[in-house]
C-alpha positions, -999 to +999 in steps of 0.1 A: +000+000+000+013+034-009+014+059+019+006+096+012+035+118+023+024+150+007+021+164+041+059+167+043+062+193+016+032+212+029+046+213+064+080+224+050+064+253+031+044+266+061+074+262+084+094+283+060+067+310+062+069+308+100+107+311+099+105+341+077+079+358+099+098+351+131+130+365+116+114+397+104+091+407+132+104+430+159+096+424+196+071+453+194+053+436+164+053+403+183+034+420+211+008+435+187-028+426+197-048+401+178-085+393+180-100+377+212-073+391+235-044+373+218-011+388+206+010+378+177+034+361+201+005+345+219-008+330+187+027+317+179+029+302+214-005+286+206+010+270+175+039+257+196+015+242+221-005+223+195+027+211+177+041+200+210+009+181+216+016+161+184+051+153+196+038+141+229+011+120+213+037+106+188+058+094+217+028+076+231+017+063+198+052+049+190+052+032+224+017+019+223+000+022+189-033+010+203-036+043+221-056+067+199-060+099+218-085+123+204-098+158+212-134+165+204-141+197+185-160+210+216-128+207+237-106+229+215-120+262+227-117+255+264-082+242+259-072+273+240-089+295+267-071+277+295-037+281+278-041+317+267-030+333+300+002+312+301+010+318+264+005+355+268+028+356+298+057+343+277+083+367+265+072+375+229+106+366+214+107+334+234+072+324+222+082+331+186+114+311+188+096+283+206+070+281+179+098+277+153+119+252+172+089+230+180+076+233+144+111+221+132+110+191+156+074+180+149+079+183+111+111+163+114+094+136+134+062+132+113+084+132+081+104+103+096+074+082+105+075+047+091+050+037+064+035+012+089+030+039+116+014+063+091-009+035+079-019+026+115-025+062+122-048+065+092-066+032+101-072+046+136-089+077+121-059+100+122-055+108+158-021+123+149-026+151+125+005+149+104-005+179+083+008+206+107+007+230+077-031+233+080-031+248+115+001+268+110-011+283+077-045+293+092-028+313+119+000+327+097-027+341+074-044+358+104-011+373+116-003+385+081-037+402+079-032+420+112+002+432+101-013+446+068-038+466+088 
């Protein structure tokens, strides 16, 4: 069976966008407000959190592939709300650098997954979202819109 690895190039492209954004933004710009009480740095910290979640789940999945942890759509908002004060408390530059370093690690790890592990993840309904580019791209577009205004 052929395993779809198109997620690798997609992740690479969005990570490159993230790297360019982090490199060009000043600390003042990182502290710029975003909707719903977030800042640009806070949103980048949010990306780091959800990418780190995949790393943690991947560690569990590799050790015990019968574990298929899922988050219901209804849980996402309260998880984001619970994490927001912590993410906003981070130094803006630290949050930006953390988003990039964790993105690099998660992309490296999901790219290196064996065909068997990818197939088992797909068979389990995809509890590990290997397409990190989707979430990353969504928030990078939001940040770019704020920076244009």
